[in-house]
C-alpha positions as CSV (number, residue, x, y, z in Angstrom):
1,X,75.6,-110.0,-57.9
2,X,72.0,-109.4,-59.2
3,X,69.6,-106.6,-58.2
4,X,67.7,-108.5,-55.7
5,X,70.8,-109.7,-53.6
6,X,71.9,-106.1,-53.6
7,X,68.4,-104.9,-52.1
8,X,68.8,-107.5,-49.3
9,X,72.3,-106.4,-48.4
10,X,71.2,-102.7,-48.1
11,X,68.4,-103.7,-45.8
12,X,70.7,-105.5,-43.6
13,X,72.8,-102.7,-43.3
14,X,70.1,-100.1,-42.8
15,X,68.6,-101.9,-39.9
16,X,71.5,-101.5,-37.5
17,X,72.0,-98.0,-38.1
18,X,68.5,-97.1,-37.2
19,X,68.8,-99.0,-34.1
20,X,72.1,-97.0,-33.3
21,X,70.7,-93.6,-34.3
22,X,67.4,-94.0,-31.9
23,X,69.7,-95.0,-29.1
24,X,71.8,-92.1,-29.5
25,X,68.9,-89.5,-29.6
26,X,68.7,-86.8,-26.9
27,X,65.9,-87.8,-24.3
28,X,64.9,-84.2,-23.8
29,X,64.1,-84.0,-27.6
30,X,61.9,-86.8,-27.3
31,X,60.0,-85.4,-24.2
32,X,59.8,-82.0,-26.2
33,X,58.3,-84.0,-29.1
34,X,55.7,-85.6,-26.8
35,X,54.7,-82.3,-25.4
36,X,54.4,-80.8,-28.7
37,X,52.2,-83.4,-29.7
38,X,49.9,-83.1,-26.5
39,X,49.8,-79.3,-27.2
40,X,48.8,-79.7,-30.8
41,X,45.1,-78.6,-31.2
42,X,42.6,-81.4,-31.6
43,X,41.2,-81.4,-35.3
44,X,37.6,-80.5,-35.6
45,X,34.9,-83.1,-36.7
46,X,34.4,-82.8,-40.3
47,X,30.8,-82.0,-39.8
48,X,31.2,-78.9,-37.7
49,X,31.0,-75.6,-39.5
50,X,34.3,-73.6,-38.9
51,X,32.4,-70.4,-39.0
52,X,30.0,-71.3,-36.2
53,X,30.4,-69.4,-33.0
54,X,30.8,-71.6,-29.8
55,X,27.8,-70.9,-27.4
56,X,28.9,-69.6,-23.8
57,X,26.8,-69.3,-20.6
58,X,26.8,-66.1,-18.8
59,X,28.5,-66.2,-15.3
60,X,25.9,-66.9,-12.5
61,X,25.8,-63.2,-11.4
62,X,24.5,-61.9,-15.0
63,X,22.2,-64.9,-15.4
64,X,19.2,-62.6,-14.9
65,X,20.0,-59.1,-14.9
66,X,16.4,-58.1,-14.1
67,X,15.9,-60.4,-11.1
68,X,15.5,-58.6,-7.8
69,X,18.0,-59.4,-5.1
70,X,17.4,-62.6,-3.2
71,X,16.8,-60.8,0.1
72,X,16.2,-57.0,-0.6
73,X,16.8,-54.8,2.3
74,X,13.3,-53.4,3.8
75,X,13.0,-49.8,3.1
76,X,11.9,-47.4,5.8
77,X,8.4,-46.0,5.3
78,X,8.7,-42.2,4.3
79,X,6.6,-39.9,6.5
80,X,3.5,-38.6,5.0
81,X,2.7,-35.0,5.6
82,X,-0.9,-34.1,5.4
83,X,-1.7,-30.7,4.3
84,X,-3.3,-28.3,6.7
85,X,-6.9,-27.8,6.3
86,X,-7.5,-24.5,4.8
87,X,-9.6,-21.9,6.5
88,X,-11.5,-18.9,5.5
89,X,-9.7,-15.8,6.0
90,X,-11.2,-13.1,8.5
91,X,-14.1,-11.1,7.3
92,X,-12.8,-8.0,5.5
93,X,-16.0,-6.1,6.1
94,X,-17.4,-3.8,9.0
95,X,-20.9,-3.1,9.9
96,X,-22.1,0.3,8.9
97,X,-25.8,0.2,9.5
98,X,-28.9,-2.1,8.6
99,X,-32.6,-1.7,8.2
100,X,-35.7,-2.9,6.5
101,X,-37.1,-2.4,3.0
102,X,-40.3,-4.1,1.6
103,X,-40.3,-6.6,4.4
104,X,-36.6,-7.6,3.6
105,X,-33.7,-6.6,5.9
106,X,-30.5,-5.4,4.5
107,X,-27.1,-4.3,5.9
108,X,-24.5,-1.8,4.9
109,X,-20.9,-3.3,4.8
110,X,-17.9,-1.2,4.6
111,X,-14.6,-2.2,3.5
112,X,-11.2,-0.5,3.8
113,X,-10.7,1.9,0.9
114,X,-14.3,1.5,-0.4
115,X,-17.7,3.4,0.5
116,X,-20.5,1.3,2.3
117,X,-22.5,-1.0,0.1
118,X,-26.0,-2.1,0.8
119,X,-26.7,-5.6,0.6
120,X,-29.4,-8.3,1.3
121,X,-29.9,-12.1,1.4
122,X,-28.6,-13.6,-2.0
123,X,-26.4,-10.9,-3.0
124,X,-22.8,-11.6,-3.8
125,X,-19.9,-9.5,-2.5
126,X,-16.7,-9.2,-4.6
127,X,-17.3,-12.7,-6.1
128,X,-16.3,-14.2,-2.9
129,X,-19.0,-13.7,-0.2
130,X,-22.5,-14.4,-0.6
131,X,-25.1,-13.0,2.0
132,X,-27.3,-15.9,3.5
133,X,-28.9,-14.1,6.2
134,X,-29.5,-10.7,7.9
135,X,-30.6,-10.7,11.4
136,X,-31.3,-7.9,13.9
137,X,-28.0,-8.3,15.4
138,X,-25.8,-9.9,12.8
139,X,-25.3,-11.2,9.4
140,X,-24.2,-14.5,7.9
141,X,-21.8,-14.6,4.9
142,X,-20.6,-17.6,3.2
143,X,-16.9,-17.6,1.9
144,X,-17.6,-19.3,-1.3
145,X,-14.1,-20.7,-2.1
146,X,-14.6,-23.0,1.0
147,X,-18.2,-22.9,1.5
148,X,-17.6,-21.8,5.0
149,X,-20.2,-19.4,6.9
150,X,-19.2,-16.6,8.7
151,X,-20.9,-14.5,11.2
152,X,-20.6,-10.7,11.5
153,X,-21.9,-9.1,14.5
154,X,-23.4,-5.8,14.2
155,X,-22.3,-4.6,17.8
156,X,-18.4,-4.5,18.2
157,X,-17.4,-7.2,20.9
158,X,-20.5,-8.9,20.8
159,X,-20.3,-12.7,21.2
160,X,-21.5,-15.0,18.5
161,X,-24.3,-17.2,19.4
162,X,-23.3,-20.6,20.2
163,X,-25.7,-22.1,17.4
164,X,-24.1,-19.8,15.0
165,X,-20.4,-20.6,16.2
166,X,-21.3,-24.2,15.8
167,X,-22.4,-23.7,12.4
168,X,-19.4,-21.7,11.1
169,X,-16.8,-23.8,12.9
170,X,-15.1,-25.9,10.0
171,X,-15.2,-29.8,10.5
172,X,-17.7,-29.6,13.5
173,X,-21.3,-30.7,12.5
174,X,-24.2,-28.7,13.8
175,X,-26.5,-30.1,16.4
176,X,-30.1,-30.1,16.5
177,X,-31.4,-28.6,19.8
178,X,-34.8,-30.1,21.2
179,X,-36.4,-28.8,24.3
180,X,-39.3,-30.8,25.8
181,X,-40.9,-31.4,29.2
182,X,-39.7,-34.3,31.3
183,X,-43.5,-35.3,32.2
184,X,-46.7,-34.5,30.8
185,X,-50.2,-35.2,32.2
186,X,-52.6,-37.8,30.8
187,X,-54.9,-36.3,28.2
188,X,-52.9,-32.9,27.9
189,X,-51.2,-31.4,25.0
190,X,-47.4,-30.8,25.2
191,X,-45.1,-29.0,22.7
192,X,-41.4,-30.3,21.6
193,X,-39.5,-27.3,20.5
194,X,-36.6,-28.1,17.8
195,X,-34.0,-25.5,17.1
196,X,-32.2,-25.6,13.8
197,X,-28.8,-23.6,13.9
198,X,-27.5,-21.6,11.4
199,X,-29.2,-18.2,11.7
200,X,-31.6,-18.5,8.6
201,X,-28.7,-20.2,6.5
202,X,-30.0,-23.7,6.7
203,X,-33.0,-25.6,5.9
204,X,-33.9,-28.9,7.4
205,X,-36.4,-31.7,7.0
206,X,-37.2,-33.5,10.3
207,X,-38.7,-36.9,10.4
208,X,-40.6,-37.5,13.5
209,X,-41.5,-41.0,14.9
210,X,-43.9,-41.9,17.6
211,X,-45.9,-44.3,19.2
212,X,-49.5,-43.7,17.7
213,X,-51.3,-45.8,20.4
214,X,-49.8,-43.3,23.1
215,X,-49.4,-39.9,21.3
216,X,-51.0,-38.2,18.3
217,X,-49.1,-35.5,16.5
218,X,-51.3,-32.2,16.2
219,X,-50.8,-29.4,13.7
220,X,-47.8,-28.9,11.0
221,X,-46.3,-31.9,9.5
222,X,-47.1,-34.6,6.9
223,X,-48.4,-37.6,8.6
224,X,-47.5,-41.2,7.8
225,X,-48.6,-44.6,8.5
226,X,-47.5,-46.0,11.9
227,X,-46.9,-42.9,13.9
228,X,-44.5,-41.0,11.8
229,X,-44.5,-37.2,10.2
230,X,-42.3,-35.1,8.0
231,X,-41.7,-31.5,9.0
232,X,-40.0,-28.9,6.8
233,X,-38.4,-26.2,8.9
234,X,-35.9,-23.2,8.4
235,X,-33.0,-22.2,11.0
236,X,-34.6,-21.0,14.3
237,X,-37.0,-22.7,16.3
238,X,-40.0,-24.7,15.3
239,X,-42.7,-26.3,17.6
240,X,-44.1,-29.9,17.1
241,X,-47.2,-30.1,19.1
242,X,-48.6,-33.6,20.5
243,X,-51.7,-34.9,22.6
244,X,-51.5,-37.7,25.0
245,X,-54.0,-40.4,24.0
246,X,-52.8,-43.1,26.8
247,X,-55.2,-43.2,29.8
248,X,-52.5,-44.9,32.2
249,X,-49.1,-43.6,33.2
250,X,-46.2,-44.7,30.8
251,X,-43.2,-43.7,29.3
252,X,-42.7,-43.2,25.6
253,X,-40.1,-42.0,23.1
254,X,-40.1,-39.5,20.2
255,X,-37.4,-40.1,17.6
256,X,-36.1,-37.4,15.6
257,X,-34.2,-37.7,12.4
258,X,-32.9,-34.4,10.6
259,X,-31.4,-33.8,7.1
260,X,-30.1,-30.3,6.7
261,X,-28.9,-28.4,3.7
262,X,-27.5,-24.9,3.0
263,X,-28.9,-22.1,0.8
264,X,-27.3,-23.6,-2.2
265,X,-28.9,-27.0,-1.6
266,X,-25.5,-28.8,-0.1
267,X,-26.0,-31.1,2.6
268,X,-24.7,-30.0,5.9
269,X,-23.8,-32.6,8.7
270,X,-26.2,-32.3,11.6
271,X,-26.1,-34.2,14.8
272,X,-29.1,-35.2,16.7
273,X,-30.4,-37.6,19.6
274,X,-32.1,-40.7,18.1
275,X,-34.6,-40.6,20.9
276,X,-36.3,-38.3,23.6
277,X,-38.3,-39.8,26.4
278,X,-41.2,-38.1,28.1
279,X,-43.2,-39.7,31.0
280,X,-46.8,-39.7,31.2
281,X,-48.2,-39.3,34.6
282,X,-51.6,-39.0,36.5
283,X,-53.0,-35.4,37.4
284,X,-51.5,-34.4,40.7
285,X,-49.0,-37.0,40.8
């Protein structure tokens, strides 16, 4: 038998043996083989870098750690506590006499544990108080840390005058007082008295407005066109004199605007009525 015939004979014998062996293989072994093939890792593409890290997204709740909550709970406003307004302490001085020297009044002030000191307008005491006025019955001292004026009555138990009490009341504006007649006879003169509170501690510039065809201002004042005048006054009463020019009964207004300052030049609020009315009548009416 030649070599080619032997090869064909071996092939004929091997084919039935392979068929017989595959038929006798355990089915469980076949199933495990399939599962192993499925679990085997999928080979990476040839062009992918094996050292490159796979990019992974963050969970949704970490997508933006700085984002505010979708619906933040409303916060209750915290109560605001306003500080109480500071007040000047009671005057530590007592009246111990007063007088006048070279036309200027002075007062002796005593403080516990010290001898009396003579002071006058403009003097500073203990670096805390400044004397702004010395009158016959009282003195006005200003508490410098707060700029608050305080009144020292010379007579124990004496009541502070209303205009001084208003000036020393913190947060309460002073009020310009105006006294004038309700009626004036045609052709006569009359006086409007303005009172600036403060017991000498305040100065005021009063701008006066009136009808120049009905009234004429007489005496003090800087006249301006159109029935206006400016008057510089200090604390106390100041007369404004007018003459009636009208020749028939009428009523007219006198307007007053005031700008007040203290001894240091600081503006002091002061209230004033805008207009004051006077009736002009016939003689014997």
